[in-house]
N, C-alpha and C positions, 0 to 999 in steps of 0.2 A: 601617038605612042612612039617613043624613040626605041632604037634597037635594043638598048640595055633593058628597058622596061618590058619590052615584048619578050625578050629572051628569059627574063625572070619569071614572067607569067607562064610561059611554056614549061619552064622547069617546075613551077609549082603544080601545074596541072599534071605533069608526068609523075611527080611524087605522089600526088593524091590517087592517081590511077594505080600506081604500084602498091600503095598502101591498101587500097580497096581490094585488089586482086589477092593480096596476102591474107587479108581478113576473111574474104570469102572462102579461100582455100582452107584456111585453118578451121573455120566454122564447119565446113563440109567434113573434114576429118574428125572434128569433135563429135559429129553425129554417129561416127563409126567406132571410135576408140575412146578409152579413158585418157584423160589429159597426159598422164605420165607415159603413155604409149606413143604419143605423137612426137615425131622427130622434125627438126627444122628442115632437114633435107627433103622430107616427104611433102611438107607444106610448099617449099619452093618448087619442087617438081610439079605439083598439082597446079600451082599458079603460073608455071612456065617462066619462072624468074630465078636468078641465082640465089643460092642460100645466103650469100653475103648481104643481100638486100634486106633479109629479115633482121639482121643485126644493125644495119644502118637505120631502119625505120622503127624498130622496137627494142633494140638493145639485147634482149634475150628471148628465149622461147617463152619463158614465163611472162615477159612483157607483152608478147604477141597474144598469148592466150588470155591474159588479163584484158587486153584491148577488145578482143572478140567478145568476151563475157560482158564487158561494160556496154558494148554496142547492143547486144541482145537484151540486156537488162533495160536499157533505155527504151528500146522498142516495146518490150513487154509492159513497162510501167506506163508509157504513153497510151498504148492500146487499151489496157485495162482501166486506167484512170479515166479515159474518155468514156468508156462504157459505164463506169460508176457515176460519172457526172452527167450522163444523158438526161435531158429534160423529158422523161417518160414516166409512165406509171411504175410503181415498185415491181409489179410482175414483169413488165417489159424490160426493166433494168436488170432484174435477176436473170432473165433469159439472155439478154444482151451480153452480160458479163461472161456467161458460159460460152456463148458463141465466139466472143473475142479471144478467150483463152484457148479454145480449140483451134482457132485460126492461127494463133501464135505457135502452138505445138506443131501444126502441120507445115507452116512456113519456115519454122526454125527447129528442125528435129534435133539439133545439138542441145536444145534445152532439155528434151526428154532424156537423152543419153547422159547429160551432165547431172541432172537431178537423180537419175538412177544410180550412177556411179558414186557420187558423193554421198547419197543416202545410204548405200551399202557399206562403205568404208569410213564414212564420216569426213567432214571438211578437213583439209590439211594445209590450206593456205589462207591468207587474209581475203583473197578474192573469192574463194569458195565459201568462206564465212559470210561474205557480203551477199552472195547468191542466196544462201539460206535465209539470211535476214530479210532480203528484199521480197522473196517469194512468201515468206511467213507473213509479212505485212500485207501483201496482196491477198493472201488467203483470208486474213482477218477482215479485210475490206469486203471480200466476197461474202463472208459470214454476216457482215452488217447488212448487205443487200438482201440476204435471206431473212434476216431479222425484220427489216423494214417491210418486206412482203407479208410476213406473218402478222406483224403488229397492225398493218392496215387492212387485214382481212382478205388480202389477195390470194393467199394460199392457206391451207389448213395448218393448224399448230404442229410444228416440228421443232427439233432441237437445232438451231442454226449452226452451232459449232460442229456437231456431229455430221450434219448434212454437208457442210462445206468441206470437211475432211473426206467424206465419202466421194463427193463429186471430184475433188482435186485428185484423189487417188484413182478414180475411175477414168478420168480423162487422160491422165498420164499413162495409165496401164494400157488403155486401148490405143493411144497414139504410139506406144512402144511396139505394138504389133507391126507397124510399118517398118521398123528397124530390124526385125528378125531375119535370120538367114536360114530358115528351115520351113517346114510345111505349114507352120502357124503364121507365116507372114501375111499381112493384109495390106493391100495397096492403099496409099493415102486417101484416094477418093472414096474407097470403101470404108475406111476409118471414119471419114466425115459423115457418110451416109449412116453408118452404125450409130454414131453419137447422136445424129439428128433424130433417128428413129427412137432410140432409147430416151432422148430428151423429151420428145413429144409424149411418149407413154408416161414419163415421170410427171410432166406438167399436168397431164390429164388426171393423174392420181392426186396431185397436190391442190389443184384448183377446187375451191369449195363450190358445191352445187348452189345455184341461186335458190333463195327461199321460195317454197311453193306458194302460189297465189291463194 
């Protein structure tokens, strides 16, 4: 590798590191504040990088937040689609999708904050519209996993649409406890335990008893 090529490679790696630091810092702030409350200066300070770097890499604050959102959406889609496509029984797939969604919320609390804020005030940008559309599609796919479990007799008859909305709301609501700043806060590891315990109780109630001999 000649000197020019090596220098170009180093520059590319440096740009990627800077970009990743800014995305991580912005995602962290998005778990604490509404998008409109985030300032470029705060993102830069958290990343330990000059504010000018935000404009160099993303053009605007909106461009940065859009990039963060797209990165999280890509992670969410990949994780949940993998759970949907798992070669398992309908019951295991239903449980696996729930586990994957909970893991997403715990690993990316910005999702919880984002969905809460945009849900309360309504989407205001094309990016926020895309978030709503993508999560609506994922909820519909989760609904289908419940329908499959019902139709194969793996769980007792329930309304797949209503149960999917209930679980979607329950997971988001419990995960939001980890973001509270008062006496109702629940540590992320306790959130996970709470959902696991509730999930086991739910499954016990949903699974049909085997026919008596």
